N, C-alpha and C positions, 0 to 999 in steps of 0.2 A: 097229772099232781106238779103242783108248784115246786119250789126249790124247798119253801117253807114246810109243805106239807110232807115233803117226803122227807127233812134233817127231822124233822117231829114226831116223824113215825118211829122213826129207827130210835130216838132218843125214847122215847114210850116205849118199843119194843124191848131195848136193854132194858127199862126200869122195872118191866113185866117179866123179864126172865129172872132178875134177881129175886121180886117178891114171892113168883111162883117156887124156886128153890127153898126158899125161905120158909115158904108155908109145908114145904115137905119135909124141911129139917124139924121147925115150930108148931106146927098149924096154926090155924089162927087164932093164938094165943092173944094178938094186936085186942081182939073182939070185948076185952074185958075190961080195957084201956079207957076212961071216961075220957072228954074231950081237952080238963085243962092238964090232964097227964099227955094227951097227944100234944096240946100245944109245947108242954115244956119240951118236950125230946124233939117238937122243931126248932125250939130258942137253944138247944143244947148244940144242935148241927151248925146252925144259923151262927150262933156265938163263936164256934171252933173255927168255922171259915173264916170271919172276919178278924180273928184274932191271929191266923196265921198269916193273912193277907197283910194285917199291918204288921207283925213281927217280921215277919218275912222268912221265919224258919218254923219248921215243925219237929215235934220231937216222938209223935208217936207216928206211925208207918201207914195211918189210914188215909187215903187220900183226898182232897178236898172235892175231885168228883167224884166219888164214894159219900160224899156229903149231901154233895146236890141228888144224886139220886137217892138218896134218903128223906132230903127234904121231899122231894116228889112223893115218895110212896109213902111216909109219914102224912101226906097230907092227901093224898088218896084215901089212907085209913081213917081219916078222921070225916072224909066228906061220906065215908060209908056209916060211922058211928053217927054223923047226925043223923041219916036218911033211917038208919035201922034201928037205934039205939043200943046202948052199952048193956052186955050181958053179965051171969055172973062166972058162967061159963062159955069155953067157944062152942060154939051152935053152927058154925057154915065148913061146909064140907070143901077141898080144894079148888074145885070146879066153881060153886058157887062164889065163893071167894073171888075167884076171878072173873067171876059176871060182874061181881060188882065193881070189881077194879075197872073192868073194860067200861062200864057202864059208867063209872065216873071221869074215866079219862076221856072219854069221848065228849062229855059237858065239856069237859076243861080244854080240849082242839076246837069245839063249835064257837067257847068263847074267843080263844086264840083268834082262830078267822075273822071274827067279828071286828076284835078292836085290832088286828091287824088292816084290816081294811079301812078303819077309820084314822089310825095311826101311824098308818103306811108305813109300818115294818121299824118302827123310830127302834125298835130293842136292837137291831144289827150297828148302830152305830154306840150302842151303851156299851160300857166296860164291865168286865166281870165282876169288879168288886163293887160296880154302882146296884148290878143285879143281887149279890149279895145281900147289901146296905135295905133295898127295896124289900126283900124277904123279912129280913130282921124285921124292919119298921110293919109289914104286913102281920106278923107275928108278936109285936109288942101291942099290936090295933085289936088283936082277937083277945091278948090275954087283959086290957083294958075292959073289952066286951063280957067278956067271962066273969070279971069283975065286978062289972054292971049287971049281974045276972041275964046276960044276955038282950038289955036293952040298951039301945042305941035312941038319940033324937031324931039326925039328919042323916045318919053316915051308914052306908051298907054293913049285911049282918057277915057273921062268921064266915058262912059258905062262900059268900064273894072272894071274901080273903084268902081262904084255903085255893079257890080257882086259880086265884092271881099267883099263890106262891106255888103251885103246878106250872104254870108257864113262865115265871121266873125263873125257878130251876130248868126248866127245858130248855129257856134258850141260854143260860148258863153253859149246858152240858153242849149245845149245838155250837158255842160260839168256841169252847175248850178243844172243841172236834177238827178246828176251821184250821 
């Protein structure tokens, strides 16, 4: 495995472990969330990161690293919702939820490898605040697409944006560990 593959896999394993623990605590309650609700949750987390970065201080102890983990996990939940649809009651077992997590994480990993090939791992030269801004921009794009009832004229849809959010969050987490 390359360095990036190893670091990315480690970050995904950490995010998956938290996702699994929350499944044990709460079950798959997130299955009832509509996509705009997940997008708003992503917005709250990304906006908090940016606010803390701009202010240079924070008053709530939740770490920025934890917020990036949340961004990655909520983006995966959004992709699962996009594929399976929203339900009125949680309907997945822990095992099926983790299977769906792995499936979407693998899709993001494959996209990361393709983009890393084409962009030459340019993300390694990016700063963490830039990665946070890129995630926030992707969220705002998704919100606009949602406000347009999912219609785009020339742009990629919400799936591509959620996948990019996963990868930017993973890159930020890798950089925070370096």
